[in-house]
TISEDO-262143 format. One record per residue: residue in one letter; z, y, x of N, C-alpha, C in turn. Coordinates in Angstrom, 2 decimals, m for minus. Atoms other than C-alpha are relative to their C-alpha. Layout:
type_nZ_nY_nX_caZ_caY_caX_cZ_cY_cX
A_Z_Y_X_Z_Y_X_Z_Y_X
...
REM end
This chain:
type_nZ_nY_nX_caZ_caY_caX_cZ_cY_cX
M_m1.20_m0.80_m0.08_115.31_96.38_118.76_0.77_m0.02_m1.32
L_m0.67_0.00_1.31_116.09_96.72_115.05_0.42_m1.42_m0.38
F_m0.35_1.39_0.27_116.01_92.92_114.73_1.34_m0.34_0.63
D_m1.23_0.31_m0.71_118.74_92.61_117.35_1.19_0.80_m0.53
Q_m1.08_m0.81_0.56_120.79_95.47_115.88_0.54_m0.62_m1.28
I_m0.42_0.59_1.27_120.84_93.86_112.45_0.64_m1.36_0.24
K_m0.55_1.32_m0.32_121.41_90.38_113.85_1.41_0.13_0.56
N_m1.30_m0.16_m0.63_124.30_91.53_116.03_1.05_0.49_m1.00
Y_m0.92_m0.47_1.03_125.87_93.39_113.12_0.43_m1.15_m0.90
L_m0.31_1.10_0.91_125.65_90.34_110.86_0.85_m1.08_0.67
V_m0.80_0.98_m0.72_127.06_88.01_113.51_1.44_0.52_0.16
A_m1.32_m0.57_m0.28_129.94_90.37_114.32_0.83_0.26_m1.25
T_m0.78_m0.43_1.16_130.92_91.54_110.86_m0.03_m0.98_m1.18
A_0.12_0.91_1.14_129.68_88.93_108.39_0.18_m1.46_0.40
G_m0.22_1.35_m0.47_130.23_85.88_110.56_m1.19_m0.93_m0.14
V_1.21_0.82_0.10_126.62_84.71_110.31_m0.18_m0.75_1.33
D_0.23_0.83_m1.19_125.89_81.86_112.74_m1.22_0.52_0.74
P_1.13_m0.56_m0.75_123.69_83.32_115.51_m1.20_m0.96_0.10
Q_1.11_0.96_m0.09_121.62_80.11_115.61_m0.94_0.09_m1.20
K_0.87_m0.15_1.18_120.30_80.87_112.11_m1.21_0.87_0.32
F_1.06_m0.95_m0.29_118.21_83.68_113.60_m1.11_m0.59_0.86
E_1.04_0.67_m0.78_116.27_81.22_115.75_m1.09_m0.57_m0.90
N_0.97_0.51_0.97_114.49_80.02_112.59_m0.90_1.14_m0.46
P_0.89_m1.09_0.40_111.40_82.24_112.07_m0.19_0.09_m1.52
E_0.14_0.01_1.46_111.41_81.26_108.37_1.30_0.38_m0.71
L_m1.30_m0.36_0.57_115.01_82.44_107.84_m0.17_1.00_m1.14
K_0.04_m0.89_1.16_115.38_84.01_104.41_1.28_0.84_m0.03
V_m1.18_m0.84_0.15_117.75_86.88_103.69_1.05_m0.74_m0.83
A_m0.93_0.76_0.85_119.29_84.69_100.97_0.74_m1.07_0.79
D_m0.63_1.04_m0.82_120.04_82.04_103.64_1.14_0.54_0.86
L_m1.09_m0.60_m0.77_122.38_84.49_105.36_1.33_m0.10_m0.75
E_m1.17_0.18_0.86_124.79_83.86_102.47_0.85_1.26_m0.10
L_m0.69_m1.27_0.20_125.65_87.52_102.14_0.15_0.24_m1.50
D_m0.07_m0.44_1.38_127.00_88.70_98.85_m0.66_1.38_m0.07
S_0.71_m1.28_0.13_125.48_91.88_97.46_0.72_1.11_0.77
L_m0.75_m1.01_m0.74_128.27_93.96_99.00_m0.26_m0.12_1.50
G_0.29_0.21_m1.41_127.64_92.40_102.42_m1.36_0.54_0.38
L_1.36_m0.51_m0.25_123.94_93.23_102.17_0.02_1.53_m0.01
I_m0.06_m1.46_0.10_124.70_96.80_101.11_0.73_0.60_1.20
E_m0.71_m0.51_m1.18_127.23_97.27_103.92_m0.89_m0.03_1.25
M_0.91_0.09_m1.14_124.65_96.08_106.45_m1.02_1.15_m0.06
L_0.99_m1.07_0.15_122.11_98.55_105.05_0.62_1.38_0.20
F_m0.70_m1.27_m0.26_124.71_101.36_105.12_0.05_0.29_1.50
E_m0.03_m0.18_m1.45_124.99_100.79_108.86_m1.34_0.55_0.50
I_1.34_m0.47_m0.39_121.23_101.28_109.22_m0.20_1.43_m0.49
E_0.15_m1.34_0.55_121.26_104.31_106.94_0.79_1.02_0.82
D_m0.82_m0.91_m0.80_124.10_105.89_108.93_m0.62_0.25_1.37
K_0.57_m0.13_m1.35_122.40_105.21_112.26_m1.26_0.86_0.00
Y_1.29_m0.67_0.00_119.00_106.57_111.24_m0.09_1.20_m0.94
G_m0.08_m1.20_0.81_120.03_109.19_108.67_m0.89_0.05_m1.22
F_0.75_m0.01_1.25_118.23_108.13_105.52_0.55_m1.08_m0.91
Q_m0.50_0.96_0.98_118.88_106.14_102.36_m1.08_m0.99_m0.38
I_0.91_1.06_0.44_117.26_102.82_101.49_0.12_m0.07_m1.52
P_m0.08_m0.17_1.45_116.34_103.11_97.80_0.47_m1.22_m0.81
D_m0.35_1.17_0.81_116.72_99.53_96.50_0.30_m1.19_0.90
P_m0.35_1.07_m0.93_118.63_97.11_98.72_m0.33_m1.41_m0.50
M_0.21_1.34_0.54_118.08_94.17_96.38_m1.43_m0.51_0.20
V_1.38_0.45_m0.23_114.34_94.10_97.15_m0.08_m0.94_1.21
F_0.03_0.82_m1.21_115.24_92.38_100.43_0.40_m1.45_m0.24
L_m0.52_1.36_0.23_116.84_89.29_98.87_m1.05_m1.10_0.05
P_0.98_1.09_m0.05_113.64_87.26_98.35_m0.81_m0.06_1.30
M_0.79_m0.07_m1.23_112.23_88.24_101.76_0.55_m0.91_1.08
S_m0.51_0.63_m1.22_112.44_86.42_105.05_0.74_1.10_0.78
F_m0.72_m0.97_m0.82_114.73_88.05_107.59_m0.98_0.88_0.77
A_1.01_m0.76_m0.75_111.69_89.07_109.65_m0.71_1.01_m0.89
E_0.64_m0.94_0.93_110.03_90.65_106.59_0.93_1.17_m0.31
M_m0.96_m1.06_0.28_113.21_92.58_105.82_0.07_0.97_1.17
V_m0.08_m0.86_m1.19_113.45_93.87_109.39_m1.27_0.85_0.10
A_1.26_m0.74_m0.07_109.76_94.87_109.31_m0.03_1.11_m1.06
A_m0.02_m1.00_1.07_110.22_96.68_105.98_0.94_1.15_0.35
I_m0.95_m1.05_m0.40_113.28_98.54_107.25_m0.56_0.81_1.16
D_0.59_m0.70_m1.14_111.48_99.38_110.49_m1.06_0.99_m0.48
T_1.00_m0.91_0.57_108.63_100.88_108.45_0.68_1.22_m0.61
M_m0.75_m1.12_0.60_111.18_103.01_106.55_0.57_0.91_1.09
V_m0.55_m0.78_m1.11_112.82_104.10_109.81_m1.10_0.84_0.63
Q_1.12_m0.73_m0.61_109.43_105.06_111.29_m0.46_1.15_m0.90
A_0.42_m1.05_0.94_108.44_106.99_108.16_1.00_1.14_m0.02
H_m1.03_m1.04_0.00_111.76_108.83_108.14_m0.04_0.80_1.30
T_0.05_m0.68_m1.31_111.51_109.61_111.87_m1.20_0.94_0.06
Q_1.19_m0.85_m0.02_107.97_110.95_111.45_0.16_1.20_m0.92
S_m0.18_m1.13_0.93_108.93_113.08_108.43_0.99_1.00_0.59
Q_m0.94_m0.91_m0.64_111.86_114.51_110.39_m0.67_0.79_1.11
A_0.69_m0.66_m1.10_109.59_115.31_113.32_m0.93_1.10_m0.51
T_0.93_m1.02_0.54_107.14_117.22_111.11_0.71_1.14_m0.70
T_m0.73_m1.08_0.69_109.84_119.23_109.35_0.81_0.86_0.96
H_m0.80_m0.78_m0.98_111.50_120.46_112.56_m0.90_0.72_0.96
REM end
């Protein structure tokens, strides 16, 4: 789900070729996003899930799949912390 959300956002707003996502070894750097593009993508995630990602630049050396997994872990942690505080 998160994979598709991020992919669709990047295709629609950053003009990333959708075929790039078929490569399981795709690196975040291969998306050819500038730092602002990466931050804007992460803002979309932050807005949707209601939390802040502390250091967006940590994602640059990762594969796309690793980045999605790391963000998913953050989303799950945030969701669980919200559930325990309410």
